[in-house]
Structures are given as C-alpha cells and as structure tokens.
N, C-alpha and C positions, 0 to 999 in steps of 0.2 A: 218336886219343889214347884210352887206356884209363884210366878213373878208378876208384879203389877205393871212392869214395863219390860221391853225387850232386853235380853242380855247382849251386851256389846262383846262381840268376839275379839279376843285380845291375846295373842300368843307371840311372845318375843323371845322365848327360850325353850329349852327342853326340860329345865329343872326348876323354874319359878314355882312358888307355892300355888298349888292347884286350887282354883276357885270353882270350876265347873267342868264336867266331862260328859261325853255322850257314849252310851253303851247299848249293846243289843244282846240280850240273854239268848243263848242257843236254845232252840225249841224244836218243834216237830220237823222242821226242815232238815235237821241233822239226821233224824231217824228215817226220813223219807229217801234214804240213799241205799242203793244196793251195791254189792261188790263190782258189778258191771259199770256202775256210775262213778266209782271212786276216782278213776283217772280224769273223767270229765269234770268232776267236782274239785279237782286239784288236791285231793287228800292223799296221804300216804297210807291210810288205813280207815276202817269203819269205826266210828265212835260209839261207845255205849252212852246213850243220851242221859240216862239217870245219873250216872257217875260224872259225866261232863257238867251237868247242871249243878251238882253238889260242889264240884271244884270251882265253877264259875261264881257260885254264890259267895265264895270266899273273896274273890276279887271285888264283887259288887259290895259286899259287906264292909271291906276295908275302905273303899273309896267313898262310901256313904258316911264314913266317920270323919272324913277330911274335906269333902267338897260336896257341892250340889250335883246330883246325878240326873241326867236326862236320858230317856229311853227311846230308841228308834220307833218302836211300835206305837207308843203314846203320841209322838210327834207326827207320825204318818197318819194316824187317825185324825189329828187336828187338820191336816191338809185335806183329807178325804171328806171331812164334814162340810167343806166349802164346795158347792156344786161346780163352780167354774174351774177350780183347781183340780177337782176330781176328774172332770172331763179332759182337762189338758194333760194330766199325768197318764190316764188310761189310753188316750189317743196316742201319746208318744210311745208308750210301752208296746201297744199293739202294732204300731208301725215298725219300730226298730226290731221287734222280735218276729215280725212277719206273721202276725196272728190277727188280721182284721176281723175274722169271723168271731172272735171272742169279745169284741167291743161291747155289744149289747148285753151279753151275759155278765160281764164285769160291771158295767154301769148300773145294772139292776140290783147289785149286791149292796147290803148295808155297809157303812164304813167299817164297822167292827169285823164283819166277815171278810171284806175286801183286804183289810190289813193282813189277815191270816193267809188269804190266798196268794197275795203278792209276795209274801215271804216264804210260806210253806209249800207253795206250788198248787197247780190246778190239775188234777188227774184227767187224762184224756178220756173222752167218751169212745167206747168200743162199739160202734154201730155200723161199721162198714168193713169190707174185706181189707181195704187199705189200712184202716186204723188197727184192725186186728193183727195184721202182719207187720205193722210198724213196731220196732223195738223200743220206741220211746213210750214210757208209761205216763208222761205228763204233757199236757197242752202248754202249760207254763211250768218250767222247771223250778224246783225249790232253790232258794238262795242258801246253799250249804255253807258258804263262807262268810255270811253276813255278820257273824259275831266278831269277825276281825274288822271292826269299824274304822280302823286306821287306813285301810286300803283304798276305799272308794272316794274318800275326800280327805283333805288335810287343811288345817287352819294355819295361816301365815299372817302374823300381824292382825289386821282387821279384815282379812280376806279369807273366804272359803274357796279353796281350789277343788273343783269337781273333776275327778280323775277319769281319763279314758283308759279303762282297764285293758290289760294285755290279752285277756281271754273274754270272748264275747259272752260266755256263760254268765259273766258277772255284770253285764251292762245294766241290768235293772237296778242293781245296787246304786250305781251312780245316778240314775234317774230319780230314785227315791231320795237320795241325799240332797240332790239339787232342790227338789220340791220342799224338803224339810227346811233347808236354810233359807230358801226364797219365800216360801208361802205358809209356813206353820205359824208365823206371827210371833215366834219366840226369840228370834235372833236379829241383832243389828250388825250387818256385815255386808261387804261387797262380794260379788261372785266372780271368780275366774273360772270360766267354763272351758276346760280343755277338751271336753267331750265333743263340743261343737267346732273346735278349732280346725281339725282336719278329719272329718268323720269317715271319709272313704279311704284314708291312708292307713293301711295295715301296719306300716312301720312306725306309726306315731302312737305312743302310749306312755302313760306316766301313772305311778301309784304312790299312795301316801307313805307306805313303809320305807320308801327310798328317800324321804325328805326329812332332814333334821335341822330345826332352827336352833343352831348352837348358841348364837348371840343375835341381838337385834339386827346386826349388820353382816352376819355370817350364816350361810346355809350350806350344809353338806348334802349332796345328792348322790345316790347310787345309780350307776348306769349298767343295767344288766338285762335279765330276762323279762323284767316287768316295767322298766323305765328306759325308753330309747333316747338316743341323742336328740332326735327331733322333739320329743316331749320336753327335754331339758332346755333346748333352744327356745321353745315357746314360753316356758316359765321364766327364763332369764329375761326375755324381751318384755313380758308383762310386768315383772318386778321392776325393771329399769324404768318403764313408763309410769308406774305408780309412785316411784321415788326418784323424781328427776333431779334432786339435789343431793350432794354428798357422795360418799363412797360405800359400796357394798361388795361383798366377796361371796362367790359361789365356788365351792370345792367339790369336784366331781370325782367319785371313786368308781373305777370300773370293777365289775363283779363277774365271777365265773358264770357260765350258762348252765353248769351242772356241778354238783348235784343240786337237788331242789332245796336243800337247806340254805343255799345262798340266794334265796328268792328276793330278798330286799336288803338294803343297807343295814337296817336295824337287826339283822341276824349276825352282823359282824362288828358293829360299832353302835354304842349308845352312851349317852351322858349319864354320870352318876352324881356329880357334885360340881362345884365351881372349878375344882382343880383336879378332877380325875374322871376317867371314862372306862368303859368295858370294851375290850377289843378281842377279836379273834386274831391272835398274833401272826399266824402264817400269811394271812392276806394283808393285814394292816401295817405290820412292822417289818416283815422280812422282804428281801428282794424277790420279786416275782414278775410275771409278764403283764400284770394288770396296772394300768396307768392311773396316776392321780393328777388331776388337772386343776389349776387355779385360774378362775375367771374373775377379773376385776371390772367393776362397773363404777364409772365416775360421772356424776351429773347426767344420769339417764342413758349413758352410752357405754358399751363394752370397750375398754381401752387396752386390755391386755389379756392374753390367754397363753399359759405356759405350763409345762410339766413341772411337778415338784416331787420330792422323794416320797412323802407320805402325808396323810391327813394331819398327824400330830405335829410334824415339822412346820407345816404352813400355819397351823393354829398358833404355834409358839411365836412365829414371826409376827403374828397379828395380836400378840399380847395375851394369849391363852396358853399357858404352860401346863398341859394336862399330864398327870401321871397315868400310865396305862395299867389297868388291872386285867390280868390275862384270863380269858375264858378257858376253863378246864385246868387252870393252874400252869405253872412254869415247867414242871418236870417231865411231862409225858405227852408226846404228840397225839397218842391214841386217845388219851383223856380229853385233849383239846378238841379233836374231831368229833368224838362221841357226844360231848356236851354241847358243842356248837350245833350239832344235828338236832338236839332237843331244846333249841332256843336258849342255850346257855348264855349268849351275849345279848339277849333281848330283854332289857330292863325298862320299866316305866318309872319315872321319877314323879312323886307327888309333892316334893319340896327338895331343896338342896340337901344332898346326902341322905335322902329317904326314898327308897326304891322298892319295887315289887318284882318278884321273880318266882320261878318254880323251885320247889324244895328238892327235886330229883338231882339237880346238878351240883353234887356235893363238893367236887374239886373246885368249882367256881366259887361256891360259898365259902370254902376254906380260904381261898385267896382274898375274898372280901373281908373275912374275919381278921386276917393278917393286916389288912389296911384300915382297921378301926371301925368296921361296921358290925353292929350287933345283929345276930340272926334271930328273928322271932317268927313263930308260926302265925298265919293269918287268924287262926281260931282264937289265939290269945288277944289279938288286937280287937277282934269283934266283940268279945265279952268284956272288954275294958281292963284286962289284966295288965296290959302294957300301954303306957302313954307314949305314942309315937310322935307327938308334937313337940317334945322337948328338944334339947340341944344335941342329944346323942344321934350318931349316924345309925340308920336301921336298914336292914333288908327284910321285908315282910315276905314270907314264903307261902306260896300256894301249893296245895297238893296237885300233882300234875301227872296222872297216869293216862288220862283220856284227852284233855284239851290239846296237848302238844301234837297229837296225831293229826290234827287239822293243819299243822304246819306253821305255828306261830306261838308267841309268848305274850307277856303282859302288855308290852307296848303295842303289839298288833291289835289287842282287844280293847284298846282305849283310844278315844278321840278327844283330846283336851280342847275345851272351848275358851277357857279364860285362865290365865295365870298371873300372879303378881310379879312385879318387876324384881329382877335379881340385883342385889347389891354386889357388883363385881369387885 
C-alpha cells in the first residue's frame, strides 16, 4: 500500500477494527538454521521453510483482505536507500554485534542485497585457521525469529516501543525496527527506546508479546523469562510521563520460567471480543504461586501497587466483565496443556469478535464454537467464499504444522499499527 502521507500509529485496544499491520514473511533465514543452532535460535524444532511459507501466506492473505499490510523488508529498504540512515544503522549493528571489520563490506552492498544480508545472515569467510575452527558458520547470524514481528517492538497509543530483547541473538531485530519507525518515512509516532534505557544491565529486558493494550487506560503485562520487572518499571514510568493527567492501570501477571510455551503473556491470555478473552485456565484462573499485581497511575504518578486475585477479577472491577474461554477446553487438563504448548491461547483479533488462530487446536476451537464463534478456514476467506466483515463472530484458522515450531501463534506474527476506536 502506498501512502501519500505518513500513517499515524494508533493502538488503543487489542480488538479494534484493524486498519494497518506490519508483517515479515519467513524466508531463507529460517532455512539457514542447523539443528546445532536451534537452541540459540530459540526454536523447539527445525522448520520446513516451504510449508511454513505456505502456512504464512494464509495469514498474509487474510490480513490483506481486511487491512493495509506493510512488510519489514520493504520498509528496511526504504531506510537503507538513504545514505545517512544506512550508515547510522550499519554502524550501530557492527558496534553492538562486535563486528567492526564488517562495516566496509556492508556499506558497499546495494540496499536490496543489504536487506537480505541483515535478515538472512552473512556467511563467515573461512580464510584463517581461527575461522576454520570456529563453530559459527555466520559472521552475522540470521534473524530466525523475525517473522514474530510482535516481539521486537510494540505500538501503544501513538508510541512505538522498541524492545530490549532478553536474548542478544535478537538485538538486530530491535535495531531494524527502530530504524523503520524512525527513518522509513512511513509512520507518524513517537519512539520509546527501551533498548537504550539500560544497555549494560542484563536484568533489564522487555518484549512485545508480553504487552496487551486491553483498553486505552488498561495495559496487561507479563513478567517472566522475556520481560523483567525492571523493563516493566521503565515502561510504567514512560507511560506515566506521556499521560500526566487522568488515571491509568497496569496489571502485571507473573509467568513461569519454564516450559518455553510460557514465553510471553499472549501464550496464556489474549482478547477475543469486548466481553470475552482466551485464557490458559491453570495459570490465569486457578490458585497458584504466580502473582497478579495491579499498579495504579494517577496524574503521572504511581499511587498504588497491590496484589489482586487474577487478571479477570481486576478487569471486572475496572468495568470490563470478560467471559473466559478456556484454551484446550474445560474437560481435560492434558488437552489444555497440549494445546497451550501449540499456541492455543495465542489469538490475533482483526475486529471485535473476529480472530485468527491455528486449526490444529481442535479442543480450543470447539470451546469457541460453543461461545458463538463460527470456525472458517483461511483458504475460504482468501477466495471470498466467506464474508468475515459481517456481524457474525469468526475464528479464521490457519494450517499450522510448521509455524508453531518457531514458538508462537497469530498474535506473535502480527504487529498492528492502527486500529479503529472500540465502542465499549
């Protein structure tokens, strides 16, 4: 989509009608991974790229029916076409990845080739004994996780939060996203750069999958293996400073450090409609050791921090009475755990009551069917056999044999840029 003027970033909810979204199609970077690299890449398995791309094309196809779609590689090229911005980004990448010797080589590349190298990786030159014996095949590692565009940045109101990732292997994703928001010329937004807040503090990190804008005055944040308390403190302080008047609420949900399926909040809690949400019941609704904390901000200052029983209870007190739909269904804990592992709670809403998910989580889909959602395959939406813009509630299902192996679902793979206001 070509815009004559910059798109104003505007995200005030998780469910407002989607106007624009940012995606990255998985490419050769996914195939440039060996079994030895899988743990470093944060994958649970090796993906079959051709099948993953077919599955991703369903997500892309559905979203293209309902919103304007921007792509990371196109926007990155826009940045690199500008000599000053190219030099700034390459300098920063070489410094932070401790590869100053690559600066000249990268700067000599065309914008088109450099986009490919920055995402797909740069193979190491094997011309010395040291390089021959080094087990790293790449001078710049591929960005294996970049199709999860939710992680490295997140849009909150008119702000783009650039995330400091928990794993250094993903640092370049954050640098690219900052350059895109700041220098592609496509977006009107302010930047909250958490990457520069405490660059040397290894206990400071925050990622977009842990942040849910439930309502314009309510944000739910996961605190676990990818978002630390220090990262949350930074965001609370920044949001308080940006909104010095009125009252805002931050609800923090502690998450387990293991297994890896609890990587982010959106693996256990996502919004479906004005009055319902998807939850992983054992963590969100049952008694357990993981705290839920309510932080109140009034007139730019934190005025109260206290424990609450769970997310839904505090939301009800704030005027949002949400019905929980249970990931994996209500009857079997094994089904709940199995489907949560395969991103069964990870839904992306493109309008109130209209969401996208994987088709493989059948018990979760049955639960949604009981709650008035019609289940339709993405293929039918793409060919126009189903009109998903009517009044009916829909779950659009993606084939998902390969994409879930990367450790995320539809919400992880989408970065909304603009949504319409919700009539609560």
